[in-house]
N, C-alpha and C positions, 0 to 999 in steps of 0.2 A: 466427759470426753466430748470434744467437738466432732461434728460430722467429718467424714473423709470425703474430700471433693476431688473430682477428676475433671480437668479442663482439656479438651481436645483442640489444639491449635495455639501456638505461642506467638501469634501476630500481635498487632497493636492492642486489640480488645482483649484477647486472651491474657496477655502479659499484665495489662492494667488490672483486669479482674482478679488475677492471681494475687497481685499486690494488696488489693482491698480485702480479699478473703484472708490472706495470711496475716494482715494487720489485726484481724478479729480473732486469730488463734485457730482457724481451721487448718486441718492437715490437707495440703494441696499438692497434687501431682499434675504436671502439665506435660502432655505428649505432643510432639511436633514432628512433621514429616521432614523438614529441612535439617541440615546440619546446624550446629550452634553458630549463628552468624558472628559471634564474637571471635570465633576461631576461623571460620571459613570466609568471613567477610560477606557483606551484603552485595548480592548480584544486581547490578543496575541494568540499564538497557530497555526496561519495560515499565518504569515507574513514572508516576506523576507526583510532583512535590505536593505536600499537604499544606493546607491553610488552617491553622489552629484558630478557632474563634471562641466566643464566650462559653459555649457549651463544653468544649474540650477543656478549657482552662478550669472550669468548675470541677471537673473530674480530677484534674491534676492536683488542684488544691485539696480536694477531699482525700486524696491519697498521700498528701503531704509532700509532693514532689514538684510543685509548681515552679519554685525558684530554680531548681536543678534543670528542668526542661527549658525554662526561659532563656538559659544561657546559650542554647543552640537554636534559638528562634529569631527570625528577622521580621520586624514590623513592616507591613505593607499598608499604607494609608489610603490607597486607591488604585484604580486602573489607569495604566498609561497606554493609550492607543497609538499604534503605528499605522499611518496610512501608506498607500502604495508609493508615495513620493518620499517616505521617511519622516514626514512631519508628525509631531507628537501632540497629543491632547490628554489632559489629566482629568479624571473623574474621581473625586473623593468618595470613600465608602460611607462615611458618616461625618461627625464633627471632627475637629482637629485632634482630639484626644483618642479617637477610635481607629483601630487597625486590626487587620487579621495578620497572622504570623506564619511566615513560611518556615516549614520544618522538613528535614529530610526523612523520608519514610524509613530508610535503613538505619540512619543515626538514631531516630527516636525509638525504633524497635529494640536496638541494641541497648540503649539507655534503660528502657523499661525492664528488659530481661536482667540487666545488671542490678537494678534496684530490687527486683523480685527475688533474685538469687541471694540476697543478704538475709533472708528469713530462714531460720533453721527448720521451720515446719513446712517448707515449700521445696519441691524438687522438680527440675526439668529433665525430660527424657527426649533427646533429639534423635532423629533418624528413624522414627517409628510411623509407619503408615496406618491410619485407622481403617480397619476392614469393616467396621460397623459396630453398632451398639445393640444390646438386648435391652430395650427400654424398660420392660416390666421388671427386670432384675437389676437394673442400674449397673450393668457391666459392659465393658468394651473389649473388642478384639483388635490386636495390633500385630503388625509384621515389621520386623526390622528391615529397613531398605537394603542394607548391605549384607547382613548375615543370613537373612531369611528366617530368623528366630520368630516364633509365634508366641504371643503373650496375651493372656486374659487378665484384665484388671477389674476388680470389684470396687464399688464405691457406694456411698450413701446418696450421692448426687452427681450428675454429669452435666457439664456445660459445654455445648458445641460452639466454639468460636473459630471454626476451621474454614471460613471463607465462603465465597459465593457458590462454590461447587462442593458443599459440605457433605461429608460422609455421614455425620450425625443426622443431618436433615433427611438424607435418603433413608436412614433407618426409621425415622419418625413417619415417613410416608408409608412404610410397610406396616408399622405398628398401629397407625391410626387409620381406620377405614374411610373416614371423611376428611382427610387431609387435603387442603386446598393449596394449589401450587401453580405459579405461572412464571415464565421467564421470557423476556423480550429483549432482543438484541437491536441496537441501533444499526443502521446501514453504514455507520461510520466506524472507522478504526482510529487508533492513535499510534504514533511513533515517537520515541524519545530522541532528542537531539541535545548535545552537550555544548554549552557556551562556557569556555574556560575563563579563568581570571586573566586580567591584563598582565603584561610582563612584570609590572611592579606589584602584582598580587591583589589588585583592586577589582571591583566589579566593573564589567564593561558597560553596564547599563545602570540606571538609578536602582539601587537595591531596595528602596522603600516603596516599591510599586509592583503590582502584578502586571506584567507587560502582555498586551494582546495585539495581535495582528488580525483584525476582523475582516473577512473577505466575503461576506454574504453567505455562501453555502459551505464555507470551511473557515478554519482559523488556525493560528499558532499562538501559544502562550509561553511565557518564561517566568519562572519563580526563582528567587535568589537562594543561594546556599552560603553558609558561614565561611566557607573556604574561598570565597570570592567568585565562585562559578555560578551559573544559572542552569537549572534543568528546564530545557525547552521541550514542548510537546506539540506535535502537528496533529490536528484532527481533520480527517479527510474521508470522503466517501470511499468505500471499498471499490465500487464499480458503478457503471451506469450513468455517471455524471461527468461533466468536463469542468475541472480536472478530477481525477480519482486515482487511488493507489494503483489500480490495474493498468493505468496508462503511463506510469512512471517506471520504466523498466531499464532504460539505458542511462548512462551518465549524462548524455546530451539532453534527454527528456527531463531528468531530475534538475539539471542546472537551468534549463529554460523555464521550468516551472518556478523555481526560486527567484530567478532574475525578473520574472513577470510580476510575481505577487509578494515576494519577501526580499527585495533587493538589499535593503538595509541590514538584513540579518546575515547575509552571506559572509561578510568579513568577520562576523562574530563566531561562526561555526567552522573552524579550520578543517575539521575532518568530516565535513558535511556528506560527501559522497560515500565514504566508508561507513559512517554511522547509518545513513539511509539504507544502504544495502544490508548491513549486518544486524541492526537492531530490529527485533520482530515488530510486525504490525499487529497490535493487540486489540481485542474486542471490548465493547462497552455494553454491559448487560444490566437490566433491571430485574430483580427477583422479588416476588411477593409470595407470601405463604401464610397459612394459619391452620391450626394453632401452632404456637411455638414450643409447646411443652407436652410431655407425657406425664400426667399426674404431677407429683412433686419430685419426680426422679430425673427427668431430662429436660433441659431448656436450651434452645439455640438463641444466639445473640449476634449482634453486629451483622456483617455481610452474610453470615449463614442464614439469617432470618430476613434480612432486608437490604440486599445489595442494590446500590443506586449508581447512576452515572455521576461523574465528578464535577459537574458544572456549577454546583452551588457551594463547593468546598465543604460539604457536610457529611461525606461518607464516614470519615474518621470521627468527626464531632458527634454524629448521631450514635455511632458505636460506643464512644466514650460516655455519652449521655445515658445509654443503656446501663452502663456500670454505675453511674451516679444514682439513677432511679432505683436500681435494685439495692444498692447500699443503703439508700434512705428507707426503702421498704423493710429492710432487716430491722432497722430501729422501730419503724412504725408498727411492725407486727411481732416485735420481741423475739425475732429469730424463728418464727413459725414458718417453715419453708412451704408448707401447703398453701398458706395464705399469701406469702410473698410472691410465689410463682404465679398463682392464679390472678392476683391483682396486677402484676406486670403484664401478663398475657392479655388480660382484659382491656387495659388502658393503652398499651404501647403500640399495638398493631395499627390503629387508625393514624397515629402520628408517623409511623414508618411509611405507610402508604402516601401520606401527604408530602413528606420530604422527597419521596420518589417522584411525585408529580412536579414538585417545585424544581427539582434538579433538571428534569426534562424541559421545563419552561425556561430555565435560565440558560440552557444551551442555545436556544433561539435568541435570547437576549444578547449573550456574549458574541455569538456568531454573526448576527444580522443587525441588531438594533443599537449597539453602542455607538455607532456612527450615524444614526438616524436623527436629524434635527428635532423631529417631534418627540422622540424618546428622550433626548437631552433636555428639551424644554420641560417635559414631565418631571424629570429628575430635579431640575432647578425649582420648579413650583413646589414639589413635594418637600424639598429641603426648606423652602421658605415657610410652608405650613408648619413643619416640625419646629422651626425656630419660634414662630409666633404662638403656636398652639402645641406645647410639648406632649399633650395627650395623643396627638396624631403621630404615629410612628410608621415611616415608610416600610414596605414589605421587607426589603433587604435588611434593614435594621432589626426587624422582628425576628428574622431567621438567624442573623449573624451576631447581633449584639444584645440579645435577650435570651430568656429561657421560656418564652411563650411556647406552649405546645405547638408543634408543627401544623397540626390540623387546624388550630385556631388561626395561625398565621396565613395558611392557605385560604381560609374563608375570608379573612380580612383583605388578602390580596385580590380576590375576586371583587370585593366591595370597592376597593380602590380603583380597580380597572373601570368600574361603572362610573365612579366619580370623575376620572380623567377623560373618559369618553365624552362626558358632557362638557367639560371645561375646554378641551383642546379643539372643539369644533367652533368655538366662538370666533367671530370675525376679528381678524387682526390680533389674535391672542398672543402671538409671538412678540408683539411690540408693546402691548399694554396690559400685561397680566398683573403687574404690581399695582396696588391701590385701585384695582378694578372692582367696582361695586357688584357687578354681576358674578364675578369669580367668588367674591366674599359671600354673596347670597347663596350660590350653589353649594359652597363648602359648608356654611353654617347649617343649611337644610340637611345636608348629608350627615353632618355630625350629630344631629338630633337622634337620640336613642341608640347611638353606637355604644357597644360594651366598653367598659374600662379594661384595658389589657394589663394583666399582672406580669410585669417583665422579669421579676426576680425568680 
C-alpha cells in the first residue's frame, strides 16, 4: 500500500504536486478553501498573468502535460517598452528561439485540476478551510466554509501548498520552537486593469511581447491572453510619493494620472475608471522561513514556504520547480520520505532566498532601468559576449532559460555586476565597445577561473 497523502491547497503548486503523486500511485486527498473553480469560475480582478519559463515547462513535461498546457500559452520573446509619448522599444529576452510564455492563472489552475481529477486515487474537497495541522500526528483539522462541518483528516504525510498566508506554516511555527520566519511588504501595491480584444477579436497590442510602461518609481505591464485580451497591472506606491494610490481618489485625479503617464493605454482600457475603482489594490509580500518540514510528516512548498514578488516571473516557476525537485528525489532515494524531505529542506531554502532577492532586484530593473541608456548598453554587450563566448550566460538567461540553482545564478549576477562596472566606465564605451581590445582584456581576465555553469 502506498502512503496516504494530504495536500492542503489546490492552487497551481498543489494541483501539480497532486498530479505527480497520483501518477506514482499514492492515495491523494486535496483540500481547498475555494469553491471548485471549474464550477464557480475563476475570480479575476486581482491577478497578475503568469510567465512560464524553462523551470515551469520542465515540471509540466515531468507530469506529462506539457503539450496540453502549451495550447493555452502565448510566447513572449521580449519586453516592449512604451515611453510617455507612446513610442515603442523592443528588448529581446534571449536569442530568437527563446521566449517566456504568458498563461492565465485561472485557466492554468482549472486545467491542472481537470488533469488531476482524472486519477481514481486522487480526490478534491472544495470549500474546506484548514484550521491547522497537528504536525507530530500528521493530521489536519478543517471546517466547511458553508455548512460549518468540522473534519479531521489523518494521513501519512501532509504537504502545505496553501499560499503566502499558509495555515500549515502557522502550525509549523507552533510545533517547531526554533522556526525562523520573516515577511516583508513592499510599499507598492498593484491593481489589475483589463485590455479587451479589438472588435474583430484580435490583440490590441503585439501579443508576443511583455509590454512595460516604465516610469521611474512606478510602472504598468500587460501580458496577452489566448482570447485576444491582455491582463494589465499597475504597480504604484500606496502612499507618500507623487503619484501614489492614496492620491488617486476621484475620476478627475485618475484620468489626469493616466493622461500624464500612460496616455497611449487609455484607449485600450475602455472601463478604466470602473476597474480602477472596483478592482482591489493588492499587496506585494516576500516571505522567508526555515525549516520547511516537521520530521518526515509535514512539508510546506511554493508560496507557503517562499512567497516572492512577481518581478522576475518566477513565483509559479519556482513553485513548480519545487515539485520537479521533490519528484526527482523520490527516485534518488527510492521513496524513502525521511531522506527525501530532509534533502529537499537542506538544499532548497538557499535557492528560495536567492530568487526572492533576484525578484526584488528585477523590480528596480523593470521600473527604472529598462529605459536607461547605460542599462541598454550593458544588455547589448552581454548579448555579444554570449554570442562569442557561449559559456558566458547573462543573468536573465540563467534564471529564465536554464535550471541553474537560483543561488548560483545570484552569485554569478553579482560577479557580472562587477564586470560591467569596470567596462561601462571606459571612455567612449557607448561608441567603441565592439572590437575594443580593452573590453576584450577585461572580459578575458574576468573569465579566468569562472565556474562552468551546468544549465540542464
